C-alpha positions in Angstrom: 47.9 69.2 53.7 51.5 69.3 55.0 53.7 66.3 54.4 56.7 65.6 56.6 59.2 64.4 53.9 61.6 63.2 56.6 59.2 60.4 57.5 58.9 59.0 54.0 60.5 55.6 53.4 63.2 56.0 50.7 62.2 54.1 47.6 65.5 52.6 46.4 66.9 49.2 45.7 67.9 47.4 48.9 69.2 43.8 49.1 67.7 43.6 52.6 64.2 44.8 51.6 61.3 42.6 52.7 60.0 40.6 49.8 56.3 40.5 48.9 54.4 37.3 48.6 53.6 36.1 45.0 50.9 33.5 45.0 51.0 32.0 41.6 49.0 29.5 39.6 51.2 27.4 37.3 49.6 25.7 34.3 48.6 28.2 31.6 49.9 31.0 33.8 53.7 30.4 34.0 53.9 27.7 31.4 51.7 25.7 28.9 51.8 23.0 26.3 53.2 23.6 22.8 49.7 23.3 21.4 48.5 26.3 23.5 51.6 28.3 22.7 50.6 28.0 19.0 46.9 28.6 19.7 47.6 31.8 21.7 50.5 32.9 19.4 52.7 33.7 22.4 55.7 35.9 21.7 59.3 34.9 22.3 58.3 31.3 21.6 60.8 30.4 18.9 62.1 26.9 19.4 65.5 28.0 20.5 63.9 30.2 23.2 61.7 27.5 24.8 62.6 25.5 27.9 60.6 22.8 29.4 58.9 23.4 32.8 57.1 20.1 33.4 57.2 16.6 32.1 54.5 13.9 31.5 54.3 10.6 33.4 56.9 9.1 31.1 59.4 11.9 32.0 59.1 13.5 28.5 58.8 17.3 28.1 55.2 18.4 28.2 54.8 22.0 29.3 57.1 24.8 28.1 58.1 28.4 29.0 58.6 31.1 26.5 61.6 33.4 26.9 59.4 36.1 28.5 57.9 33.6 30.9 61.4 32.5 31.9 62.4 36.1 32.7 59.2 36.6 34.6 59.8 33.5 36.7 63.4 34.3 37.4 62.2 37.8 38.6 59.6 36.2 40.9 62.3 33.9 42.4 64.7 36.7 43.1 62.3 39.4 44.1 59.4 37.7 45.9 58.5 34.8 48.2 56.9 32.6 45.5 53.9 30.5 46.8 52.4 27.9 44.4 48.6 27.7 44.2 47.7 24.9 41.8 45.2 22.2 40.9 48.2 19.8 40.6 48.3 17.1 43.3 51.3 15.9 45.3 52.4 13.5 42.5 51.8 16.0 39.6 53.7 18.8 41.2 56.8 16.6 41.2 56.7 16.6 37.4 57.3 20.4 37.5 61.0 20.9 37.2 61.0 24.5 38.5 62.4 25.3 41.9 59.9 26.1 44.7 61.0 26.7 48.3 58.1 28.2 50.1 54.5 27.2 50.9 52.6 25.2 48.2 48.8 25.0 47.9 48.0 21.8 45.9 45.0 19.8 44.7 42.7 22.8 44.3 43.4 23.8 48.0 42.9 20.4 49.6 46.6 20.1 50.6 49.0 22.7 51.9 52.7 21.9 52.0 55.0 23.7 54.3 58.3 25.2 53.1 59.9 21.9 54.4 57.8 20.0 52.0 55.7 18.3 54.7 51.9 18.6 54.7 50.4 21.0 57.2 48.8 18.8 59.8 46.1 21.3 60.9 44.9 21.6 57.4 44.8 17.8 57.0 42.5 17.8 60.0 40.1 20.4 58.4 40.0 18.8 55.0 39.6 15.3 56.5 36.4 16.5 58.3 35.1 17.8 54.9 36.0 14.8 52.8 35.2 11.8 55.0 31.4 12.2 54.9 31.6 12.5 51.0 33.5 9.4 50.2 30.4 7.3 49.4 29.0 10.0 47.3 32.2 10.3 45.3 32.1 6.6 44.6 28.5 7.0 43.4 29.7 9.8 41.1 32.4 7.5 39.7 29.7 4.9 38.9 27.5 7.5 37.2 30.4 8.8 35.0 31.5 5.3 34.0 28.0 4.3 33.0 27.6 7.5 30.9 31.0 6.9 29.3 30.0 3.3 28.4 26.8 4.5 26.8 28.6 7.1 24.8 31.3 4.6 23.7 34.0 5.9 25.9 34.8 9.6 25.0 35.8 10.6 28.5 39.0 10.0 30.5 38.4 9.9 34.3 41.2 10.5 36.8 40.8 10.2 40.6 42.8 12.4 43.0 43.6 11.1 46.4 45.7 12.1 49.4 46.1 11.4 53.1 44.1 13.2 55.7 43.2 13.0 59.4 39.9 11.2 59.8 37.2 13.0 61.9 37.3 12.1 65.6 41.1 11.4 65.5 42.9 12.7 68.6 45.1 15.7 67.8 48.1 13.8 69.1 47.4 10.9 66.8 49.6 11.0 63.7 47.7 8.3 61.8 46.3 9.3 58.4 43.6 7.9 56.1 43.7 8.0 52.3 40.6 9.8 51.0 39.3 10.6 47.5 39.4 14.4 46.9 37.9 15.1 43.5 37.3 13.7 40.0 39.0 15.1 36.9 37.6 14.4 33.4 39.1 15.0 30.0 37.7 14.4 26.5 39.9 12.0 24.5 39.3 14.1 21.4 39.8 17.4 23.3 36.2 18.4 22.5 35.7 21.1 25.1 32.0 21.6 24.1 31.2 17.9 24.6 32.9 18.0 28.0 30.8 21.1 29.0 27.7 19.4 27.8 28.5 16.4 29.9 28.8 18.6 33.0 25.4 20.2 32.2 23.8 16.7 31.7 25.3 15.6 35.0 23.7 18.4 37.0 20.4 18.2 35.1 20.1 14.4 35.7 21.4 14.5 39.2 20.5 17.9 40.7 21.2 16.7 44.3 24.9 16.7 43.5 24.8 20.5 43.7 24.2 20.2 47.5 27.7 18.9 48.0 29.7 19.5 44.9 30.5 22.1 42.2 31.9 21.7 38.7 34.9 23.7 37.4 35.4 23.6 33.6 38.2 25.1 31.7 38.9 24.0 28.1 39.5 20.2 28.0 39.5 19.9 31.8 36.4 19.3 34.0 36.7 18.9 37.7 34.0 17.8 40.1 34.9 19.0 43.6 33.4 19.1 47.1 32.2 22.5 48.0 34.7 22.7 50.9 37.6 22.2 48.6 38.8 25.5 46.9 42.0 27.4 46.4 40.4 30.4 48.1 39.9 28.5 51.4 43.5 27.4 51.6 44.9 30.8 50.6 42.7 32.5 53.2 44.0 30.1 55.9 47.6 30.8 54.9 47.1 34.5 54.9 45.5 34.5 58.3 47.5 31.8 60.1 50.9 31.6 58.6 51.9 34.6 56.5 53.1 38.0 57.7 50.2 40.4 57.6 52.5 43.3 57.1 54.0 42.0 53.8 52.2 42.8 50.6 50.8 40.1 48.4 50.0 39.7 44.8 49.2 36.9 42.4 48.3 35.7 38.9 46.0 33.0 37.6 44.4 32.1 34.2 41.1 30.5 35.2 37.8 31.6 36.7 38.5 29.2 39.5 41.6 31.3 40.4 39.7 34.6 40.8 38.3 33.9 44.3 41.8 33.3 45.7 43.3 36.2 43.8 40.7 38.6 45.2 42.0 38.0 48.7 45.4 39.5 47.7 46.5 43.2 47.6 47.0 43.1 43.8 46.3 40.4 41.2 46.4 39.9 37.4 46.0 37.4 34.7 47.9 36.5 31.5 46.5 38.1 28.3 45.1 34.8 27.2 43.1 32.0 28.9 39.7 31.6 30.5 39.8 34.5 33.0 41.1 37.0 30.3 38.4 35.8 27.9 35.7 36.5 30.5 36.9 39.9 31.7 34.3 41.7 29.6 31.4 39.9 31.3 32.7 40.0 34.9 
């Protein structure tokens, strides 16, 4: 085969080069708590190298970046168009102190923020149509969980995630929004991941009809009960098809099994050498 070398694109640094898209999960991918830094024995994590990346509700440092993670993040900012893809909701993302200026996929994909920071209205329409019919069932789920928690003497901590969406039947010119419950997040007060997993198994065994409308994602001391129409992969697919330049390459990183479906839509993807996805590579 004869190759015309004059037609090859020169591979050399260029300040005007088109940047690839980097679609990145945040927690346990770009930063993590001190407890996980110790558990994973992350390198370049000496105290004088650590910087905080996110704070708790009281404004106190919670999640940290190692020196390598800082260098990686700075490279992403300077060399790519960085797009956040996270389970964090609109309130939780404000507790991340890093700088983001492009699209953001939040709340497991239920919300898409434009580079301006405003929610994408068309996506609010789509998600509203999915969530509105499930509001009563989500309330029933809350009652089931609270009753279980009472019987077990309160080991679980339940958090509700809401946002504003366009209700079904609303005219496209109507800007009115309705607050809707999106999903339920549960933690174990003693960080007993096994007990949390057993609760999820009990829930599906005792209430198998839940599987018609919901799925459970479990990762360490986090268990989320989500409507089937809410997933990072749906939001990323929509962005790739409707709003991102098809000619630009894309890659991404994520640490959990829930990240894999959105990562598989990209040109390249990877995972940290720790965390749920890394631990399951041998069985995938």
